[in-house]
Backbone as ProteinMPNN parsed JSONL, in Angstrom:
{"seq_chain_A": "MLKKKGDFIGRVLAQRPGLTDPLRPRLVGLRSVDPNRQIRAGSHLLVDGQDQGWISSATQSVVDPGWIGLGLLRDGEARIGSRIIAANPLMGEEVPVTVTSPH", "coords_chain_A": {"N_chain_A": [[8.197, 2.041, 14.403], [7.789, 4.404, 15.554], [6.247, 7.573, 16.115], [5.735, 9.686, 13.361], [5.166, 12.392, 13.371], [4.922, 14.966, 15.849], [5.245, 14.814, 19.473], [6.704, 12.268, 21.574], [7.319, 9.737, 24.058], [10.692, 9.137, 24.54], [11.615, 10.367, 22.267], [13.761, 12.267, 22.204], [15.995, 10.667, 22.862], [15.916, 8.882, 20.691], [16.821, 10.493, 18.676], [19.504, 10.82, 18.971], [22.916, 11.011, 17.819], [24.263, 8.512, 17.691], [22.193, 6.707, 17.36], [21.016, 7.45, 15.015], [22.859, 7.224, 13.042], [23.502, 5.904, 9.912], [25.354, 3.903, 9.456], [25.66, 2.488, 11.769], [26.108, -0.387, 13.954], [24.112, -3.153, 13.049], [21.595, -5.639, 13.637], [22.184, -8.839, 12.367], [21.793, -11.979, 10.662], [23.814, -14.936, 10.646], [25.562, -17.465, 8.87], [27.538, -20.32, 8.787], [29.83, -20.878, 6.176], [31.06, -23.319, 5.583], [29.568, -26.184, 6.652], [30.73, -27.754, 8.618], [32.372, -26.177, 10.132], [32.541, -24.483, 13.108], [30.934, -21.572, 14.353], [31.532, -19.049, 16.757], [30.162, -17.429, 19.621], [31.034, -14.122, 20.439], [33.059, -13.842, 18.63], [34.871, -11.77, 16.338], [33.693, -9.799, 13.616], [34.996, -9.576, 10.516], [35.578, -7.433, 7.823], [37.13, -7.105, 4.855], [39.502, -7.322, 6.323], [39.122, -5.525, 8.379], [37.797, -4.834, 11.596], [34.416, -5.021, 12.017], [32.258, -5.632, 13.587], [30.535, -7.966, 15.826], [29.822, -11.317, 16.989], [26.944, -12.158, 18.667], [25.506, -14.371, 19.524], [25.492, -17.926, 18.961], [24.801, -21.124, 17.484], [24.332, -24.638, 16.747], [22.531, -25.419, 13.849], [19.187, -26.661, 13.834], [17.626, -27.209, 11.736], [18.916, -27.09, 9.172], [22.057, -28.508, 8.076], [24.963, -27.375, 9.776], [26.24, -24.29, 11.229], [24.737, -21.497, 12.852], [24.114, -18.021, 13.604], [23.702, -14.902, 15.424], [24.521, -11.507, 15.042], [26.034, -8.255, 15.515], [26.611, -5.979, 13.096], [28.431, -3.537, 11.41], [26.774, -1.364, 9.214], [25.068, -3.421, 8.488], [22.626, -4.246, 7.159], [23.067, -3.62, 4.484], [24.97, -5.445, 3.842], [23.894, -7.959, 3.61], [23.898, -11.152, 2.241], [26.539, -11.16, 1.537], [29.899, -12.5, 1.975], [31.88, -12.804, 4.846], [34.437, -12.742, 7.411], [34.49, -14.546, 10.434], [36.277, -14.042, 13.136], [38.094, -15.474, 15.757], [40.346, -14.736, 17.888], [41.232, -15.809, 20.336], [40.779, -18.536, 20.137], [42.168, -19.039, 17.892], [40.915, -19.063, 15.379], [39.482, -18.554, 12.151], [36.635, -18.203, 10.499], [34.804, -18.467, 7.549], [31.759, -16.78, 6.925], [28.345, -16.341, 5.901], [26.419, -13.465, 5.526], [23.147, -13.009, 6.599], [19.56, -12.414, 6.669], [18.231, -11.481, 9.866], [15.884, -12.734, 10.538]], "CA_chain_A": [[7.062, 2.112, 15.276], [7.79, 5.72, 16.182], [5.401, 8.563, 15.46], [6.44, 10.556, 12.414], [4.914, 13.785, 13.74], [4.545, 15.18, 17.233], [6.121, 14.393, 20.552], [6.459, 10.955, 22.175], [8.328, 9.339, 25.039], [11.869, 8.571, 23.904], [11.948, 11.112, 21.045], [15.093, 12.864, 22.321], [16.966, 9.575, 22.776], [15.886, 8.328, 19.335], [17.47, 11.427, 17.758], [20.939, 10.898, 19.253], [23.716, 10.644, 16.649], [24.565, 7.084, 17.678], [21.028, 5.945, 16.924], [20.602, 7.871, 13.682], [23.95, 6.942, 12.106], [23.107, 4.782, 9.052], [26.376, 2.855, 9.455], [25.789, 1.881, 13.091], [25.934, -1.837, 13.926], [22.735, -3.638, 12.927], [21.439, -7.07, 13.861], [22.18, -9.668, 11.165], [21.957, -13.415, 10.827], [25.079, -15.447, 10.113], [25.579, -18.902, 8.602], [28.861, -20.801, 8.435], [29.917, -21.327, 4.79], [31.342, -24.752, 5.701], [28.722, -26.667, 7.749], [31.529, -28.424, 9.647], [33.138, -25.176, 10.886], [31.739, -23.843, 14.148], [31.102, -20.151, 14.655], [31.445, -18.888, 18.21], [29.754, -16.135, 20.183], [32.179, -13.303, 20.834], [33.982, -13.668, 17.51], [34.836, -10.487, 15.642], [33.298, -9.883, 12.216], [35.98, -8.834, 9.741], [35.276, -7.11, 6.431], [38.388, -6.628, 4.273], [40.498, -7.265, 7.379], [38.769, -4.52, 9.379], [36.785, -5.262, 12.563], [33.186, -4.291, 11.744], [31.174, -6.068, 14.461], [30.784, -9.137, 16.649], [28.76, -12.314, 17.068], [26.362, -12.133, 20.006], [25.084, -15.724, 19.884], [25.672, -18.911, 17.892], [24.406, -22.487, 17.827], [24.199, -25.528, 15.608], [21.176, -25.357, 13.31], [18.405, -27.901, 13.944], [16.893, -27.367, 10.476], [19.894, -27.38, 8.126], [23.378, -28.793, 8.652], [25.841, -26.233, 9.921], [26.167, -23.39, 12.37], [24.075, -20.22, 12.62], [24.301, -17.097, 14.709], [23.258, -13.518, 15.321], [25.595, -10.589, 15.361], [25.869, -6.838, 15.228], [27.564, -5.693, 12.032], [28.358, -2.163, 10.888], [26.094, -1.307, 7.917], [24.7, -4.822, 8.305], [21.555, -4.493, 6.184], [23.641, -3.524, 3.141], [25.909, -6.555, 3.637], [23.185, -9.236, 3.516], [24.281, -11.912, 1.055], [27.99, -11.162, 1.349], [30.71, -13.374, 2.827], [32.863, -12.122, 5.676], [35.185, -13.645, 8.29], [34.267, -14.522, 11.882], [37.598, -14.316, 13.701], [38.17, -15.643, 17.196], [41.777, -14.828, 18.153], [41.518, -16.652, 21.501], [40.761, -19.931, 19.688], [42.977, -19.13, 16.682], [40.017, -19.468, 14.299], [38.883, -17.625, 11.198], [35.613, -18.993, 9.83], [33.998, -17.701, 6.601], [30.316, -16.827, 7.183], [27.485, -15.579, 5.011], [25.508, -12.561, 6.242], [21.752, -13.259, 6.208], [18.56, -11.675, 7.438], [18.127, -12.04, 11.216], [14.566, -13.35, 10.745]], "C_chain_A": [[7.037, 3.434, 16.044], [6.87, 6.649, 15.402], [6.24, 9.432, 14.534], [6.307, 12.023, 12.793], [4.55, 13.855, 15.219], [5.541, 14.596, 18.214], [5.738, 12.996, 21.042], [7.579, 10.653, 23.15], [9.483, 8.665, 24.302], [12.314, 9.311, 22.648], [13.372, 11.658, 21.091], [16.172, 11.786, 22.195], [17.046, 9.017, 21.354], [16.595, 9.227, 18.328], [18.965, 11.579, 18.031], [21.736, 10.424, 18.036], [24.024, 9.146, 16.56], [23.412, 6.219, 17.206], [20.541, 6.337, 15.535], [21.67, 7.615, 12.629], [23.571, 5.749, 11.23], [24.122, 3.645, 9.036], [26.526, 2.162, 10.805], [25.594, 0.362, 12.991], [24.453, -2.228, 13.93], [22.718, -5.147, 13.124], [21.36, -7.802, 12.524], [22.225, -11.135, 11.567], [23.267, -13.83, 10.188], [24.965, -16.949, 9.927], [26.986, -19.279, 8.17], [28.844, -21.311, 6.993], [30.157, -22.831, 4.744], [30.542, -25.285, 6.886], [29.493, -27.337, 8.884], [32.344, -27.458, 10.502], [32.216, -24.441, 11.846], [32.015, -22.351, 14.213], [30.811, -19.96, 16.139], [30.992, -17.479, 18.59], [31.0, -15.4, 20.662], [33.19, -13.107, 19.725], [33.797, -12.3, 16.878], [34.444, -10.717, 14.191], [34.218, -8.974, 11.41], [35.509, -8.66, 8.3], [36.534, -6.474, 5.859], [39.457, -6.428, 5.341], [40.212, -6.269, 8.487], [37.655, -5.038, 10.285], [35.541, -4.396, 12.389], [32.022, -4.716, 12.624], [31.552, -7.307, 15.241], [29.575, -10.068, 16.619], [28.246, -12.34, 18.5], [25.896, -13.509, 20.46], [25.258, -16.649, 18.69], [25.281, -20.29, 18.407], [24.395, -23.339, 16.566], [22.742, -25.5, 15.148], [20.476, -26.703, 13.474], [17.637, -28.173, 12.66], [17.827, -27.799, 9.349], [21.219, -27.742, 8.778], [24.208, -27.515, 8.738], [25.544, -25.404, 11.15], [25.531, -22.072, 11.953], [24.325, -19.304, 13.81], [23.661, -15.754, 14.42], [24.424, -12.632, 15.701], [25.21, -9.159, 15.056], [26.992, -6.441, 14.287], [27.353, -4.274, 11.518], [27.785, -2.192, 9.474], [25.594, -2.698, 7.514], [23.651, -5.087, 7.246], [22.09, -4.469, 4.759], [24.56, -4.707, 2.832], [25.227, -7.924, 3.529], [23.51, -9.887, 2.181], [25.783, -11.984, 0.835], [28.667, -12.145, 2.299], [31.744, -12.533, 3.549], [33.539, -13.168, 6.553], [34.766, -13.434, 9.743], [35.575, -14.964, 12.525], [37.521, -14.394, 15.216], [39.644, -15.825, 17.556], [42.123, -15.713, 19.351], [41.582, -18.126, 21.124], [41.623, -20.132, 18.439], [42.162, -19.539, 15.466], [39.624, -18.287, 13.432], [37.929, -18.445, 10.344], [34.853, -18.104, 8.844], [32.517, -17.894, 6.908], [29.609, -16.003, 6.124], [26.544, -14.736, 5.864], [24.101, -12.785, 5.7], [20.833, -12.333, 7.004], [18.473, -12.284, 8.835], [16.805, -12.754, 11.476], [14.623, -14.837, 10.559]], "O_chain_A": [[6.349, 3.562, 17.057], [6.731, 6.527, 14.185], [7.336, 9.859, 14.898], [7.225, 12.811, 12.565], [3.952, 12.932, 15.771], [6.535, 13.975, 17.838], [4.579, 12.593, 20.935], [8.658, 11.242, 23.077], [9.27, 7.729, 23.53], [13.299, 8.916, 22.024], [14.114, 11.527, 20.117], [17.16, 11.984, 21.488], [18.137, 8.714, 20.871], [16.938, 8.774, 17.236], [19.627, 12.389, 17.382], [21.288, 9.54, 17.305], [24.042, 8.581, 15.467], [23.628, 5.115, 16.706], [19.732, 5.623, 14.941], [21.407, 7.774, 11.437], [23.338, 4.665, 11.764], [23.784, 2.53, 8.639], [27.421, 1.335, 10.975], [24.98, -0.119, 12.039], [23.657, -1.702, 14.707], [23.689, -5.842, 12.822], [20.57, -7.435, 11.654], [22.642, -11.48, 12.673], [23.771, -13.153, 9.291], [24.339, -17.631, 10.739], [27.565, -18.637, 7.293], [27.962, -22.083, 6.618], [29.53, -23.538, 3.956], [30.8, -24.885, 8.022], [28.972, -27.475, 9.991], [32.945, -27.871, 11.494], [31.223, -23.845, 11.43], [33.162, -21.912, 14.139], [29.947, -20.631, 16.703], [31.381, -16.487, 17.973], [31.91, -16.006, 21.227], [34.095, -12.284, 19.86], [32.699, -11.744, 16.885], [34.824, -11.727, 13.599], [34.222, -7.757, 11.594], [35.096, -9.618, 7.647], [36.961, -5.417, 6.326], [40.231, -5.473, 5.276], [40.982, -6.175, 9.443], [36.68, -5.614, 9.804], [35.594, -3.182, 12.588], [30.907, -4.226, 12.444], [32.726, -7.669, 15.322], [28.464, -9.665, 16.275], [29.02, -12.523, 19.439], [25.889, -13.79, 21.658], [25.182, -16.212, 17.542], [25.409, -20.589, 19.595], [24.444, -22.817, 15.452], [21.827, -25.553, 15.97], [21.084, -27.755, 13.28], [17.057, -29.247, 12.504], [17.548, -28.773, 8.65], [21.484, -27.332, 9.908], [24.144, -26.671, 7.844], [24.718, -25.761, 11.989], [25.754, -21.588, 10.844], [24.702, -19.76, 14.89], [23.151, -15.504, 13.328], [25.218, -12.971, 16.578], [24.191, -8.892, 14.419], [28.171, -6.547, 14.626], [26.228, -3.868, 11.229], [28.253, -2.955, 8.629], [25.688, -3.095, 6.352], [23.767, -6.059, 6.499], [21.613, -5.223, 3.911], [24.891, -4.939, 1.669], [25.905, -8.939, 3.372], [23.412, -9.259, 1.127], [26.252, -12.786, 0.028], [28.083, -12.566, 3.298], [32.397, -11.672, 2.959], [33.239, -14.357, 6.443], [34.695, -12.304, 10.224], [35.935, -16.14, 12.46], [36.965, -13.515, 15.875], [40.146, -16.949, 17.534], [43.2, -16.308, 19.379], [42.348, -18.886, 21.716], [41.793, -21.26, 17.977], [42.651, -20.277, 14.611], [39.457, -17.167, 13.915], [38.362, -19.286, 9.555], [34.304, -17.08, 9.253], [32.063, -19.017, 7.126], [30.186, -15.093, 5.529], [25.943, -15.237, 6.815], [23.885, -12.754, 4.488], [21.267, -11.585, 7.88], [18.627, -13.496, 8.978], [16.629, -13.33, 12.55], [13.606, -15.515, 10.695]]}, "name": "protein", "num_of_chains": 1, "seq": "MLKKKGDFIGRVLAQRPGLTDPLRPRLVGLRSVDPNRQIRAGSHLLVDGQDQGWISSATQSVVDPGWIGLGLLRDGEARIGSRIIAANPLMGEEVPVTVTSPH"}
């Protein structure tokens, strides 16, 4: 929704390296692979054992059985459809989740 040509309010901020990095954390949807395993807000998102993001919110789905959430995941759009781990070290949990569209 930004102008392609010309000046606009926020242009300088929109060009900062942190906002133009294609691998920056992106909003993704998350769904627990096992409907009986809860995913928790604040959990770390692990890809190949490396911390690549976090879950910002989670709740039990009212449409389908299981748990859903939103998170910020590094290179998130490219990971849609893949399975990763939501790790919560404080609770001693590692829950497999599927990355989905945030819509």
